[in-house]
Wavefront OBJ file of the C-alpha trace (Angstrom):
o trace
v 149.081 63.991 284.497
v 149.058 67.281 282.553
v 150.341 70.412 284.352
v 147.460 72.056 286.071
v 148.588 75.606 285.436
v 149.169 75.054 281.713
v 146.986 77.070 279.352
v 144.758 75.124 277.019
v 146.604 73.659 273.990
v 145.471 75.252 270.731
v 143.170 72.937 268.928
v 145.563 72.847 265.858
v 148.375 71.663 268.072
v 147.784 68.127 269.418
v 150.723 65.991 270.819
v 152.598 64.543 267.889
v 153.105 60.756 268.147
v 156.528 59.311 267.454
v 156.735 57.703 263.972
v 157.693 54.000 264.306
v 161.143 54.351 262.799
v 162.039 56.961 265.346
v 160.744 55.047 268.201
v 162.499 51.870 266.986
v 165.729 53.770 266.732
v 165.263 55.238 270.325
v 164.873 51.698 271.757
v 167.982 50.362 269.763
v 170.101 53.439 270.588
v 169.205 53.713 274.233
v 169.366 50.056 274.935
v 172.680 49.470 273.176
v 174.251 52.514 274.767
v 173.042 51.498 278.192
v 174.686 48.080 277.799
v 177.897 49.677 276.669
v 177.880 52.211 279.510
v 177.145 49.769 282.298
v 180.690 50.032 283.652
v 180.310 53.862 283.784
v 177.244 53.441 286.016
v 179.143 51.136 288.368
v 182.198 53.395 288.534
v 180.010 56.577 289.056
v 178.142 54.900 291.823
v 181.327 53.931 293.619
v 182.806 57.273 293.073
v 179.807 59.250 294.242
v 179.489 57.004 297.369
v 183.166 57.313 298.277
v 183.308 61.156 297.842
v 180.160 61.628 299.928
v 181.632 59.339 302.638
v 184.847 61.437 302.664
v 182.645 64.556 303.049
v 180.939 63.009 306.036
v 177.741 61.802 304.287
v 176.676 58.223 304.861
v 174.323 58.138 301.941
v 174.277 59.468 298.402
v 171.931 59.020 295.607
v 173.298 57.845 292.279
v 170.904 60.067 290.343
v 169.818 63.659 290.636
v 166.056 63.691 289.820
v 163.673 66.531 289.240
v 160.266 67.122 287.373
v 160.941 68.241 283.753
v 158.343 68.516 280.902
v 158.109 66.261 277.861
v 155.206 66.541 275.445
v 153.334 68.743 277.917
v 153.611 66.322 280.856
v 155.998 66.232 283.790
v 158.304 63.246 284.098
v 161.265 62.293 286.320
v 164.404 63.676 284.681
v 167.509 61.930 285.740
v 171.227 62.611 285.497
v 174.129 61.399 287.613
v 174.396 63.166 290.999
v 177.182 65.469 290.086
v 176.614 67.971 292.872
v 178.434 68.511 296.170
v 176.552 67.265 299.345
v 173.968 69.905 300.559
v 173.742 71.999 297.385
v 170.460 70.674 296.061
v 169.083 70.096 299.520
v 169.482 73.781 300.517
v 167.741 74.966 297.283
v 164.897 72.682 297.830
v 164.501 73.683 301.369
v 164.260 77.337 300.204
v 161.665 76.436 297.633
v 163.830 77.470 294.811
v 163.529 76.125 291.259
v 166.793 74.316 290.415
v 168.557 75.443 287.312
v 171.231 72.726 286.753
v 173.119 74.531 284.014
v 173.729 77.507 286.393
v 174.975 75.109 289.097
v 177.151 73.263 286.739
v 179.175 76.387 285.816
v 179.160 78.435 289.027
v 182.558 76.913 290.029
v 181.561 75.636 293.483
v 178.462 73.274 293.189
v 180.057 70.301 291.463
v 181.673 67.482 293.220
v 185.033 66.056 292.126
v 183.374 63.060 290.545
v 180.645 65.197 289.083
v 183.270 67.499 287.484
v 184.808 64.537 285.726
v 181.435 63.135 284.582
v 180.265 66.490 283.409
v 183.382 67.258 281.379
v 183.027 64.015 279.546
v 179.191 64.511 279.042
v 178.717 61.241 281.010
v 176.322 62.888 283.546
v 173.605 62.727 280.816
v 173.669 58.997 280.490
v 170.718 58.164 282.910
v 168.485 60.012 280.428
v 168.809 56.802 278.336
v 166.443 55.274 280.798
v 163.827 57.938 280.082
v 164.116 57.150 276.384
v 163.503 53.403 276.993
v 160.509 54.310 279.050
v 159.081 56.535 276.414
v 159.358 59.770 278.367
v 162.076 61.167 275.923
v 163.314 60.589 272.484
v 166.903 60.618 271.309
v 166.192 63.810 269.237
v 163.730 66.538 270.264
v 163.830 69.763 272.198
v 165.644 69.501 275.532
v 163.403 69.009 278.582
v 163.093 72.056 280.837
v 161.888 72.514 284.333
v 158.504 73.639 285.099
v 159.422 77.261 285.527
v 161.062 77.571 282.214
v 158.326 75.517 280.484
v 155.704 77.892 281.872
v 157.681 80.932 280.700
v 157.850 79.458 277.224
v 154.094 78.896 277.152
v 153.558 82.576 278.090
v 155.749 83.468 275.012
v 153.525 81.236 272.903
v 155.977 78.340 272.458
v 154.154 75.088 272.241
v 156.908 72.736 270.736
v 157.548 71.247 274.224
v 153.866 70.611 274.562
v 153.542 68.560 271.434
v 156.979 67.038 271.018
v 158.805 64.441 273.095
v 161.796 65.942 274.804
v 165.231 64.833 273.450
v 168.711 63.963 274.488
v 169.855 66.238 271.708
v 168.029 68.495 269.278
v 168.341 71.277 266.684
v 169.902 73.672 269.237
v 172.401 71.216 270.587
v 173.376 70.232 267.015
v 174.085 73.916 266.138
v 175.736 75.223 269.345
v 178.778 76.347 267.124
v 176.410 79.048 265.449
v 176.952 82.640 266.584
v 174.210 84.535 268.314
v 172.375 81.542 269.650
v 170.205 83.435 272.034
v 166.870 82.318 273.561
v 164.755 83.527 270.709
v 166.891 81.800 268.159
v 166.816 78.565 270.109
v 163.062 78.706 270.257
v 162.959 79.333 266.529
v 165.144 76.206 265.867
v 163.016 73.898 268.045
v 159.941 75.220 266.373
v 161.537 74.451 262.974
v 162.119 70.893 264.118
v 158.377 70.621 264.955
v 157.434 72.108 261.564
v 159.653 69.607 259.767
v 158.201 66.652 261.760
v 154.571 67.790 260.804
v 155.413 68.399 257.114
v 157.671 65.388 256.292
v 157.367 61.643 256.372
v 158.920 59.307 258.985
v 162.038 58.415 256.878
v 162.784 62.057 256.099
v 162.588 62.826 259.770
v 164.813 59.778 260.493
v 167.474 61.136 258.149
v 167.283 64.493 259.807
v 167.662 62.949 263.271
v 170.805 61.051 262.111
v 172.234 64.330 260.784
v 171.530 65.952 264.100
v 173.172 63.139 266.122
v 176.220 63.289 263.873
v 176.601 67.033 264.442
v 176.074 66.722 268.167
v 178.803 64.086 268.445
v 181.200 66.240 266.466
v 180.513 69.226 268.755
v 180.946 67.045 271.815
v 184.361 65.948 270.565
v 185.305 69.652 270.219
v 183.991 70.051 273.877
v 181.294 72.584 272.835
v 178.657 70.916 274.911
v 175.237 69.427 274.824
l 1 2 3 4 5 6 7 8 9 10 11 12 13 14 15 16 17 18 19 20 21 22 23 24 25 26 27 28 29 30 31 32 33 34 35 36 37 38 39 40 41 42 43 44 45 46 47 48 49 50 51 52 53 54 55 56 57 58 59 60 61 62 63 64 65 66 67 68 69 70 71 72 73 74 75 76 77 78 79 80 81 82 83 84 85 86 87 88 89 90 91 92 93 94 95 96 97 98 99 100 101 102 103 104 105 106 107 108 109 110 111 112 113 114 115 116 117 118 119 120 121 122 123 124 125 126 127 128 129 130 131 132 133 134 135 136 137 138 139 140 141 142 143 144 145 146 147 148 149 150 151 152 153 154 155 156 157 158 159 160 161 162 163 164 165 166 167 168 169 170 171 172 173 174 175 176 177 178 179 180 181 182 183 184 185 186 187 188 189 190 191 192 193 194 195 196 197 198 199 200 201 202 203 204 205 206 207 208 209 210 211 212 213 214 215 216 217 218 219 220 221 222 223 224 225
């Protein structure tokens, strides 16, 4: 259901449906990569369970799940459970919004298995499930938690309200650019929305392929997602 606290969407900005070539590619890409990465899911599950057992925890979820926003609606965002036992539980008990990027780089919140997964960008693989389910697309603005989404709306940013969230996007494909601050990132995601509204499905498909290629190149250089 739509977020109750969200301001009304301007009449000129309705949710943008995925063109069929984009959705078809999403299904082929996510389905194929899930099949290829099945061994990673098995190894991650075994590693997470063993590490939690060694730390005195009898149970451990394979995924870390939280509400994030795609096309103006909350969905269950998933990534591998890369955090040490108790880190997420304490924050939730305190009623805090969880900012995973901060936790990933604070030097103390990641588990050993989580560190290995995160360094290889494998912690993001469960988002392929969200792509298959139609909650995300391969390319689009990255999904943010409810707090950051509401802050963006307050600044007049509506691209996350009308576009499906993506595994990668304009920002992630250009992380090598200098001065990539919050305003610049918002401008780039808005540029992707403008392109999608003003071009046909095949031009959009070609742009998506370019962004995916650039993202893979940056990941190979360890410059992140």
